[in-house]
Structures are given as C-alpha cells and as structure tokens.
C-alpha positions in Angstrom: 121.3 34.6 -200.9 124.8 33.7 -200.2 127.7 34.8 -202.4 130.9 33.3 -202.8 134.2 34.9 -203.4 138.0 34.4 -204.0 140.2 36.2 -201.6 142.4 38.6 -203.3 142.8 41.8 -201.4 144.3 42.3 -198.6 140.7 43.7 -197.0 139.6 40.2 -197.9 142.5 38.4 -196.4 141.9 40.2 -193.1 138.3 39.2 -193.4 139.4 35.5 -193.7 141.7 35.8 -190.7 138.9 37.7 -188.5 137.2 36.3 -185.8 133.9 35.0 -186.7 131.4 37.2 -186.0 128.5 34.8 -185.8 130.1 32.4 -183.0 128.9 32.7 -179.3 131.3 33.6 -176.7 131.4 30.0 -175.7 132.2 28.7 -179.3 135.0 31.3 -179.3 136.4 30.1 -176.2 136.7 26.4 -177.7 137.6 27.4 -181.1 141.4 26.7 -182.3 142.7 29.4 -184.6 144.9 28.4 -187.0 148.3 30.4 -187.2 147.8 33.5 -189.0 151.3 33.5 -190.4 150.6 30.1 -192.2 147.2 31.5 -193.8 149.1 34.4 -195.1 151.5 32.3 -196.6 149.1 30.3 -198.3 147.6 33.3 -199.7 151.1 34.7 -201.2 152.0 31.2 -202.1 154.9 31.4 -200.0 154.5 28.2 -197.9 155.8 24.7 -198.4 152.5 23.6 -200.1 153.4 22.2 -203.7 150.2 23.8 -205.1 148.5 26.7 -205.5 145.8 27.5 -202.0 143.0 29.2 -203.2 141.0 31.5 -200.0 137.1 31.7 -200.3 134.7 33.8 -198.4 131.0 33.4 -198.3 128.9 36.8 -197.9 125.2 36.9 -197.1 122.9 39.7 -199.0 123.8 42.1 -196.7 127.9 41.6 -197.6 128.5 40.4 -194.2 131.1 37.3 -193.8 129.1 34.2 -193.1 131.7 31.8 -193.8 135.4 30.6 -195.3 137.6 27.8 -196.4 140.5 27.0 -198.6 140.4 24.7 -201.7 143.6 22.9 -203.0 145.2 19.6 -204.3 148.2 17.6 -203.6 149.4 14.6 -206.1 150.5 12.7 -202.9 146.9 12.6 -201.9 145.6 11.7 -205.0 147.9 8.8 -205.5 147.2 7.6 -201.6 143.4 7.7 -202.3 143.5 6.5 -205.9 141.5 8.7 -207.7 141.8 12.9 -208.2 140.6 14.9 -205.2 139.9 18.3 -204.4 140.6 19.2 -200.7 139.2 21.9 -198.3 140.2 23.1 -195.2 140.3 26.4 -192.9 136.3 25.5 -193.0 134.3 27.7 -190.8 130.5 28.9 -191.3 127.7 30.7 -189.8 124.7 28.4 -191.0 123.7 25.6 -193.4 123.3 27.9 -196.2 126.8 29.2 -196.1 128.2 25.6 -195.8 126.1 24.7 -198.8 127.3 27.8 -200.8 130.9 26.7 -199.9 130.5 23.4 -201.0 128.6 24.0 -204.2 131.7 26.3 -204.8 134.4 23.5 -203.9 132.4 20.8 -205.9 132.6 23.8 -208.8 136.6 24.0 -208.7 136.5 20.3 -208.7 134.7 19.8 -212.0 136.8 22.6 -213.8 140.3 20.7 -212.8 138.9 17.2 -213.2 138.7 16.1 -209.8 136.1 13.0 -209.1 135.8 13.9 -205.2 136.3 16.5 -202.4 137.6 15.9 -199.1 137.9 17.6 -195.9 138.3 19.4 -193.9 142.3 19.4 -193.8 144.7 22.4 -193.2 146.4 21.5 -195.4 146.8 17.6 -195.4 145.4 15.1 -193.3 148.6 14.6 -191.8 148.6 18.1 -190.3 145.8 19.8 -188.4 142.1 18.8 -190.0 138.9 16.8 -189.5 135.6 17.4 -188.1 134.6 16.8 -184.2 131.7 14.7 -184.7 131.6 14.0 -180.6 133.1 15.4 -177.7 132.0 19.2 -178.5 131.8 19.6 -174.9 135.4 19.8 -174.7 137.4 22.8 -175.8 140.1 22.5 -178.5 143.7 22.9 -178.0 146.9 23.4 -180.1 147.2 21.3 -183.5 143.6 20.1 -183.1 140.3 20.3 -184.4 137.2 21.9 -182.9 133.8 22.7 -184.1 130.1 23.0 -183.2 127.4 20.1 -183.4 126.0 22.4 -186.2 129.2 21.6 -188.3 129.3 18.0 -187.8 125.4 17.7 -188.3 126.0 19.9 -191.6 128.6 16.9 -193.1 126.4 13.9 -191.8 123.5 15.2 -193.7 124.6 16.1 -197.1 125.7 13.1 -198.9 129.6 13.2 -197.5 131.0 9.8 -196.4 133.1 9.5 -193.1 136.6 8.8 -194.8 139.0 7.8 -191.8 138.7 8.8 -188.0 140.2 8.7 -184.9 140.1 10.6 -181.2 142.1 13.0 -179.3 143.1 12.2 -175.7 143.8 13.8 -172.4 145.9 12.8 -169.6 145.4 14.6 -166.1 148.9 14.3 -164.9 148.1 14.8 -161.1 146.5 11.2 -161.6 149.4 9.6 -163.6 150.1 6.0 -162.1 153.1 5.8 -160.5 154.5 3.1 -162.5 153.8 5.2 -165.5 155.1 8.6 -163.8 158.4 7.1 -163.1 161.3 7.9 -165.9 162.9 4.7 -167.1 166.6 3.7 -166.0 168.7 4.1 -168.6 169.5 0.1 -168.4 165.6 -0.3 -169.4 166.6 1.5 -172.6 169.6 -0.4 -173.3 167.8 -3.7 -172.5 165.6 -3.1 -175.6 168.3 -2.1 -177.7 168.1 1.7 -177.6 169.5 4.8 -176.0 168.0 8.1 -175.0 168.8 11.0 -177.0 169.1 14.6 -175.0 168.4 16.9 -177.3 169.4 20.1 -175.1 168.7 23.7 -176.4 171.0 23.7 -179.2 170.4 20.2 -180.5 166.5 20.2 -181.2 166.8 20.8 -185.0 169.4 18.0 -185.4 167.1 15.7 -183.7 164.2 16.9 -185.6 166.0 16.2 -188.7 166.5 12.6 -187.5 162.9 12.1 -186.7 161.6 12.8 -190.0 162.4 9.5 -191.6 160.9 7.9 -188.9 157.7 9.5 -188.7 157.2 8.6 -192.7 158.4 5.0 -192.3 155.8 4.8 -189.0 152.8 6.3 -190.6 153.0 5.3 -194.0 150.6 2.4 -193.7 147.7 4.8 -192.7 145.2 5.7 -195.1 145.5 9.5 -194.6 148.8 9.9 -194.4 151.1 11.2 -197.4 154.9 11.5 -196.8 156.4 14.5 -195.2 158.8 16.4 -197.4 161.8 17.8 -195.7 160.7 21.2 -196.9 157.3 20.6 -195.2 158.8 19.1 -191.9 161.1 22.2 -191.8 158.2 24.8 -192.6 156.2 23.0 -189.9 158.7 22.6 -187.2 160.3 26.3 -187.7 156.8 27.4 -186.7 156.9 24.9 -183.6 160.5 26.2 -182.4 159.3 29.0 -180.9 157.1 27.0 -178.4 159.5 24.0 -178.0 160.8 22.9 -174.5 164.1 20.6 -175.4 162.7 18.7 -172.3 159.6 17.6 -174.0 161.4 16.3 -177.0 162.0 12.6 -176.1 163.8 10.2 -178.6 165.9 7.2 -178.8 168.1 6.0 -181.1 168.6 2.1 -181.7 172.2 0.5 -180.7 173.6 -2.5 -179.5 173.2 -3.1 -175.8 177.4 -3.8 -175.9 177.5 0.0 -177.2 175.2 1.5 -174.8 176.5 4.9 -172.9 174.4 6.9 -170.6 173.3 9.7 -173.0 173.9 9.7 -176.6 175.0 13.1 -178.3 172.4 14.4 -181.0 175.8 14.7 -183.0 176.6 10.8 -182.8 174.7 10.0 -185.8 172.6 10.9 -189.1 170.8 7.9 -188.9 166.9 7.9 -188.3 165.7 7.9 -184.9 164.4 4.7 -183.5 161.3 6.5 -181.7 160.1 9.7 -180.7 157.7 11.7 -179.0 157.0 15.7 -179.7 155.4 17.5 -177.5 155.0 21.4 -176.6 153.7 23.7 -174.3 149.9 24.4 -175.5 149.5 27.8 -176.6 146.1 28.0 -177.5 144.6 30.7 -174.9 147.3 33.1 -176.6 146.2 32.0 -179.9 142.4 32.8 -179.1 143.2 36.1 -177.5 145.4 37.3 -180.4 143.2 35.3 -183.2 146.1 33.1 -184.3 149.1 35.8 -184.1 152.1 34.4 -182.1 153.3 37.7 -180.8 157.0 38.8 -179.9 155.7 39.2 -176.1 154.4 35.5 -176.1 157.8 34.4 -177.3 159.9 36.3 -174.9 157.9 34.9 -172.0 158.5 31.5 -173.3 162.2 32.2 -173.7 162.4 33.7 -170.2 160.7 30.4 -168.9 163.2 28.3 -170.6 166.2 29.9 -169.1 165.0 30.1 -165.8 164.1 26.7 -165.6 160.6 27.3 -163.8 157.0 27.4 -164.8 155.9 31.1 -165.0 152.6 31.8 -163.4 151.4 33.2 -166.5 152.8 30.4 -168.9 151.0 27.3 -170.1 149.8 24.6 -167.8 148.7 22.1 -170.2 151.4 20.4 -172.8 150.3 19.0 -176.3 151.7 15.9 -177.8 151.8 16.5 -181.2 153.0 13.2 -182.5 154.8 10.1 -181.4 155.9 7.1 -183.4 158.7 4.4 -183.9 160.7 2.6 -186.7 159.0 -0.3 -187.7 162.1 -2.3 -187.1 161.5 -1.6 -183.3 158.0 -2.0 -182.8 156.9 -4.6 -180.3 160.0 -3.6 -178.1 158.2 -0.8 -176.1 160.4 1.7 -177.1 157.5 4.6 -177.3 156.5 3.1 -173.9 159.6 4.0 -172.4 159.6 7.4 -173.9 156.2 8.2 -172.8 157.3 7.3 -169.3 160.2 9.7 -169.8 158.0 12.5 -171.0 155.3 12.0 -168.4 157.9 12.3 -165.7 159.4 15.2 -167.1 155.9 16.9 -167.7 155.4 15.9 -164.0 158.5 17.4 -162.9 157.7 20.8 -164.6 154.2 21.1 -163.0 152.4 20.9 -165.9 148.8 20.1 -165.3 147.6 18.3 -168.4 149.0 16.6 -171.5 146.4 16.7 -174.5 147.2 14.5 -177.5 146.2 15.4 -181.1 144.4 13.1 -183.3 145.3 9.3 -183.1 143.7 7.5 -186.0 141.3 4.7 -185.1 143.6 2.1 -187.1 146.7 2.9 -184.8 145.7 1.2 -181.4 149.3 1.0 -180.5 149.4 4.8 -179.8 146.1 4.9 -178.1 147.7 2.6 -175.4 150.0 5.3 -174.1 147.7 7.9 -173.0 145.3 4.7 -171.8 147.8 3.4 -169.8 148.4 6.8 -168.3 144.9 7.0 -166.9 144.0 9.3 -169.9 140.6 9.5 -171.5 139.2 10.5 -175.0 138.0 13.8 -175.6 136.9 14.5 -179.3 135.8 11.8 -181.8 137.2 13.1 -185.3 136.3 12.2 -189.0 137.4 13.5 -192.2 134.5 13.5 -195.2 134.6 12.6 -198.8 132.0 13.0 -201.2 131.7 12.2 -205.2 131.5 15.0 -207.4 128.6 14.5 -209.9 129.1 16.5 -213.2 
C-alpha cells in the first residue's frame, strides 16, 4: 500500500531532495536534479511564486520513499487555459503504484480547491523546467531540461492524461557547424537589418537582462503554454543563473536606424527592450548530478577563475545550454535572431565548447527550430505536457 504525505519537517524535506534510491546508475547519470535552493525556497514560501507550493512524498508499506511531487496553482495559467487547473511538478516515482497514489492525491487537492483539471509536470510553470520526455530517453538530460525513463512517459500515456502541448530539445555538435553559420556577422550585417549588437561585458549583464524581459514576454505570449514572466520571477530565475553566466554567451541586439549605427552599443544606451536575444550558459549538469542539485562555492570559484583567465579550464563544462531565444514582433522576419545565433556559435567555437544543447522549443515555434537545424543540429528529446480532467 502506498501512502502520500505532505512535507512539513526538515527530515521530510531532506528526503524530498535526496537522490531517488530506486533509480539505476544509468538513470541517475541521465537525470537532471532540480536546484536544491529552489526546492527549499518553495517549501519555506520564500520563492517568487505567488501561491503556496505543497511538497508531497509517497511511501511504501515499509516507510521507504517511492515518489515525490509538488502541487501548486497560478491565476495566469488558469486564465491562459480557460479553466481552473492544479499544477504538479518535480515528479519522480519508483513504479506505477506510486504514480497513481501521487496523482490521486493531486486530484484530491484539485477537487478541494475547485480546480477542474490537473496539468504537469511543471516546475513551477511551463515557461520553466518541465514536461515528460516521450521519445529520446536514450539521451541524457542537460541543465534546465526534463529527463525521465520510458516508465514515466508510459504511465502518463496509459492513465487518462491528454497531451497538452509539446516540443523538442536539440543538440549541435560545434565541431561540425557549417562555416557560414560558424562565422560571426560583420557589424554592417546587423546595421542592414536595423539593429546593433549589444556587448554586455562583465558588469553589464544585469542591465541587458532587464531589457530582455519585455521582449521575452512579447515574443512568447502567443504560445499556449506561456504565461507572462513577472519582474520578480525573472529576477529570481536569472539571479540563480548569474553564477553560471559567461557574458560572452549572452548575445542581444537593439533596434536603431541604420543612420545612427555605431560599432558596439553600450548596455547603458537605453532602457528600451532589446530587439532580439539569446541567453546561453555553460552546462553545470555534471556538477548538479554530483551534488544532487547544489551549486557549491567550489564550483562558483572555478567558474570565476575561468572568466578571469579567459580560458577554458580542463575541469570546466564542455557543453553549453541555450536557455531561451527570441525577438520582438516588430523585428521578426528580419533575421535578427539568425544573426545573433551566428555570433553565439562563433563565440562558443572560439571558447572551445564541444556541444550546444537547446532547451524546449515548442512544436508551434518552427522559427526557433530553424536556428539549430541550420547549424547542423538534431533533435534530442520529444517532450509533452499532460492534462487530465478531475471528476468529482
């Protein structure tokens, strides 16, 4: 018999954060641990998320943990979907019985709070980490992406859930990028489409990121799974990333008239939204697996030494992860993101990265898929969110 309990004590929180004891070594080597600091913040009610986040543990008859998940809700997601929905995420389970016990508890929470559907897995929203890998299980996960075994996708596909929205992750072998795509654009190429390249530098990253947020919301608002990211959410999420960020991997452009073109714009030049952007970080997934989701001071110091020396260290990440990319609707069709992608690929190759992985690109966003495809990339994971009606 499986029982499900709410996490209340420190001991339960440690169990929620622990490596799943039921996973095989191969599964552990493919899993992507959530940041432990995020889980603790959810539990303590100190995250950016505006509603309470409840953590659940599933135990077998002997008291061993055999599963976990979160339950939470967000008014913006309800508005986007058009019906009240309880979200669940951070989902892991040992077997079908644990999955069914957790989903039954999620549905009970939904019924008590007037929700008509449950949806997930999302941690904490679809515009963050989430989804179920339904194909490509043989490829390990990477930072800010989902990974699960075939057992997990089978459970969703055979338990009354309906796929809600989907997409794919991608990988580009940086040693095989076509020369045309691996060459940084001339500054005049940016000028010809009415934009100029921004150079964040070490001290200007936050200023550029602040200008990215409105563009991000404009670009992704039409997508069915996307809810607007608030300034508080964006600050929280990117403050966690700032430890990882290499300023050279943040590429952005601002819109200007060609007659006003200057070689490299200062991030201080304007507070207006950027015209287009690509945010990329070194992939810390191996470190996260070794520490089960903790970004340690030692890891931070290593990244800092690398930045100061301007050299790739032998122990540093060889892969990079493209977190998100986009452009304002007013410049779409000009090829702004394509130019920024060439700038990024050239920089990654110069810095001796091995691979670029791209996080979830929605199936309804073919323009974004064109970037890795033109660079010689290939899809890795097919990912779906799942939705189920609650019957009371």
